[in-house]
Structure formats: C-alpha cells, structure tokens
C-alpha positions in Angstrom: -38.3 -10.9 38.6 -39.8 -7.7 37.1 -42.0 -5.3 39.1 -45.1 -7.1 37.8 -43.8 -10.4 39.2 -42.9 -12.0 35.9 -39.5 -13.5 35.0 -37.5 -11.4 32.6 -36.1 -13.6 29.8 -32.5 -13.3 28.8 -31.9 -12.0 25.3 -31.9 -14.7 22.7 -28.5 -15.6 21.4 -28.2 -15.9 17.6 -25.3 -17.0 15.5 -22.9 -14.4 14.4 -23.5 -15.4 10.7 -27.2 -14.8 11.2 -26.9 -11.3 12.6 -24.2 -10.5 10.0 -26.5 -11.6 7.2 -29.3 -9.4 8.6 -27.0 -6.4 8.8 -25.9 -6.9 5.2 -29.5 -7.1 4.1 -30.2 -3.9 5.9 -27.5 -1.9 4.1 -28.3 -3.6 0.8 -32.0 -2.7 0.9 -32.6 0.6 -1.1 -35.6 1.2 1.2 -33.5 1.3 4.3 -31.6 4.5 5.2 -27.9 3.8 5.4 -27.2 3.3 9.1 -23.5 4.1 8.8 -23.8 7.3 6.8 -24.6 9.6 9.7 -22.9 7.5 12.4 -26.1 5.9 13.7 -25.0 2.3 13.3 -27.4 -0.4 13.9 -24.8 -3.2 14.3 -21.8 -3.4 16.6 -18.9 -5.6 17.5 -18.9 -5.9 21.3 -15.8 -6.9 23.3 -15.5 -8.9 26.6 -14.9 -5.6 28.5 -18.1 -4.1 27.1 -16.5 -1.8 24.6 -18.3 -1.6 21.2 -17.3 -0.4 17.7 -19.7 0.0 14.8 -19.7 -2.5 12.1 -19.1 -0.6 8.9 -21.4 -2.7 6.8 -22.3 0.0 4.3 -18.6 0.5 3.5 -18.0 -3.2 3.0 -21.0 -3.3 0.6 -19.9 -0.2 -1.4 -18.0 -0.2 -4.6 -15.1 1.9 -3.3 -13.8 2.9 0.1 -11.2 5.7 0.6 -7.8 4.0 0.9 -8.6 1.0 -1.3 -6.7 2.4 -4.3 -3.2 1.7 -2.9 -4.2 -1.8 -1.8 -5.7 -2.8 -5.1 -2.9 -1.1 -7.1 -0.3 -3.3 -5.4 -2.0 -6.4 -6.8 -0.2 -7.4 -10.0 -1.1 -11.1 -10.3 -3.3 -13.8 -9.0 -4.9 -12.6 -5.8 -6.8 -14.3 -3.0 -9.1 -12.0 -1.0 -9.5 -13.6 2.5 -12.7 -12.7 4.3 -13.8 -10.9 1.1 -17.3 -10.1 2.5 -19.6 -8.6 -0.1 -16.7 -8.7 -2.6 -15.7 -5.0 -3.0 -12.0 -5.6 -3.3 -12.3 -8.9 -5.2 -14.4 -7.1 -7.8 -11.9 -4.1 -7.9 -9.0 -6.4 -8.5 -10.9 -8.3 -11.2 -11.6 -5.0 -13.0 -7.8 -4.7 -13.4 -7.9 -7.8 -15.5 -6.3 -10.0 -12.9 -7.3 -13.4 -11.7 -8.8 -13.1 -8.2 -10.7 -15.4 -5.8 -12.6 -14.3 -2.8 -13.1 -16.4 0.4 -15.8 -15.9 3.0 -17.6 -18.2 5.4 -20.8 -16.1 5.3 -23.4 -17.4 2.8 -25.0 -14.0 2.7 -21.8 -12.2 1.9 -20.9 -14.8 -0.8 -24.3 -14.2 -2.5 -23.8 -10.4 -2.6 -20.2 -10.8 -3.9 -21.3 -13.2 -6.7 -24.2 -10.8 -7.6 -21.6 -8.1 -8.2 -19.6 -10.4 -10.5 -16.8 -11.5 -8.1 -15.6 -15.1 -8.2 -16.1 -16.2 -4.6 -16.1 -19.5 -2.6 -17.8 -20.1 0.7 -14.8 -21.4 2.6 -12.4 -20.5 5.5 -8.8 -19.6 4.9 -7.9 -22.6 7.1 -9.7 -25.0 4.7 -8.0 -26.7 1.8 -8.0 -24.1 -1.0 -7.4 -23.9 -4.7 -3.9 -22.9 -5.8 -2.2 -23.3 -2.5 1.4 -22.0 -2.7 0.8 -20.3 -6.0 -1.0 -17.1 -5.2 0.9 -13.9 -5.9 -1.0 -11.9 -3.4 -3.2 -12.5 -0.3 -5.4 -9.7 0.9 -6.3 -9.2 4.5 -8.3 -6.0 4.5 -11.0 -4.4 6.7 -9.6 -5.8 9.9 -9.4 -9.4 8.6 -5.9 -9.8 10.1 -8.0 -10.6 13.2 -9.6 -13.7 11.7 -9.4 -16.7 14.1 -8.1 -14.6 17.0 -4.4 -15.6 16.4 -2.7 -13.2 13.9 0.6 -15.2 13.8 -1.3 -18.4 13.0 -3.3 -16.6 10.3 -0.2 -15.1 8.7 1.6 -18.5 8.8 -1.4 -19.9 6.8 -1.2 -17.0 4.4 2.5 -17.7 3.9 1.6 -21.2 2.8 -0.8 -19.8 0.2 1.6 -17.4 -1.6 4.4 -18.3 -4.0 8.1 -17.7 -3.3 7.9 -14.1 -4.4 4.3 -13.4 -3.3 3.0 -10.9 -0.8 0.5 -10.7 2.0 -1.2 -7.3 1.9 -2.6 -6.6 5.3 -4.6 -3.7 6.7 -3.7 -2.9 10.3 -4.9 -0.9 13.2 -3.5 2.5 14.0 -0.1 2.7 15.6 -0.3 2.5 19.3 -3.1 -0.1 19.2 -2.4 -2.9 21.6 -1.9 -6.2 19.8 -4.4 -8.6 21.4 -6.5 -11.7 20.9 -10.0 -11.4 22.2 -13.5 -12.8 22.1 -16.3 -10.7 20.5 -19.9 -10.9 19.5 -22.2 -9.0 17.1 -24.9 -7.0 18.8 -27.7 -4.8 17.5 -28.9 -1.4 18.6 -32.1 -3.1 19.7 -30.3 -5.5 22.1 -30.0 -8.6 20.0 -26.7 -10.4 20.3 -24.8 -13.3 18.7 -22.7 -16.1 20.0 -19.1 -15.3 20.6 -16.2 -15.8 18.2 -12.4 -15.2 18.4 -10.9 -12.0 16.9 -7.7 -10.0 17.2 -6.1 -6.6 16.6 -2.6 -5.8 15.4 -1.3 -2.2 15.5 0.8 -1.0 12.5 3.8 -0.5 14.8 3.5 -4.2 16.0 3.3 -6.0 12.7 7.0 -6.7 12.3 7.1 -8.9 15.4 3.9 -10.7 14.5 5.1 -11.2 10.9 8.5 -12.6 12.1 6.8 -15.3 14.2 5.0 -16.3 11.0 8.2 -16.5 8.9 7.4 -13.3 7.0 9.1 -9.9 6.8 7.6 -6.4 6.4 8.9 -5.0 3.1 6.6 -2.0 2.8 4.2 -0.1 4.9 2.0 2.8 4.0 -1.0 4.9 5.1 -3.9 6.1 2.9 -7.0 8.0 3.9 -6.5 7.3 7.6 -5.9 3.6 7.1 -2.6 1.6 7.7 -1.2 -1.2 5.6 1.8 -3.4 5.3 3.2 -5.7 2.6 4.7 -9.0 3.9 6.9 -11.4 2.1 8.8 -14.7 2.9 11.9 -14.1 4.9 
C-alpha cells in the first residue's frame, strides 16, 4: 500500500523483443540524442544479482565499431553472421564481395539490416538453416557467444554449420571474466522491464575448454581496440 492507501502496481513486464525494438528505434531516430554517446544509456541488461550493463545499441546500429576490421578481414568466403542485429557486420562482409547471410530473431533488427542492404533472415541459429555444413565462417560478435545461455551447445551448433576447413570467429569477454550461464532481462532507465531470457559469458582465457567440449579447437586469438576474439576450427 502507498501512503495514500492505494495499491502500488508492479511494473508491467514486456517481451525482450519489444523493448529491444524500442531501443533500436530510439538510436535510429535522428531526432533522438544518441543515449550511448556520453554514457547515459537508456537501456540495460540486468542480471539476476541486480548488476546491470548498458546495451550498446548505437554501436550495433553504426556502420563501423573499433575492432571490427580484424574480424571482417578474417572472412574470406561464405559467412553466416549469427545474431546479426542491425546488420553492421553482415553489410561490411558483403562490401568485400563475399556471400554473407545474417540471422536474427528480432523483426526490428532484421528490418534495419535489410534497409542497409544486408541479406538477413529472421531465424534462430538453432533452426534449420540454408547451407548447413557449407559455410566457411560463422560470426559470433557483440557478445553473441552468449546466445541460448549454453556456450558449448551454441558452439556445437556452429560446428555443424561450417565446412571441414571452416572457422567460427567469436568475440569473447575480457580475460578473467568468469564463464557463466545466467538469466537476464532488458530494462529501461525509466523502470520498464522485459521478461527473462538465458544468456552466457565466456572469458577469452576460458574459450579453449568450452571449444573443446564442442569439438572445436582454438587456432588463433587476438585483441583489437579493447576487444577479444578467437578463431575456432574442427578438431
């Protein structure tokens, strides 16, 4: 009860895709000041323990993010961009003259990606996909190694998608990050919140063990512009 004697309603829970779509619309609107530019983010990822990290929506919607060059430059053939979001990397790979397909479950992200010229399908990586077993590269950037909350399962799925000489190019968390599966939700600075969904984190110094359980081996690791990456191939 409030001081006035009325019952306080719990915040309405929306779907993660709904809030994600609204966040993308915010940073795509030229009339809205970029909420990430000065660190005053409007949208966050909240963990079960109450910790929050800003969602870098404006970065994902940009044409280039520092550290992308080494990732895109390692793509030399047909590339599948898993969790492509607004299509930044899919478009960059396409600009190299390479065949590339983006995947994302968000209708809003797919629309933005297509509007920038990327070839994208609205689908999960765990769905039936075109060209299974024939992709030369699979991209897992911008934290997407966390998709589904089980990195070993995700990497096993990616191993099914690449050909015998293909690679999974994964962005990782900083060394020392605890590898964990967790449940998160999207929240806004105004108190709105989404339903929960599974997510995960893998530190750069833990990827060898996770990759091994998925039948993959780390063949290269690198850092660029404060980001950490690894290239994984069939064992």
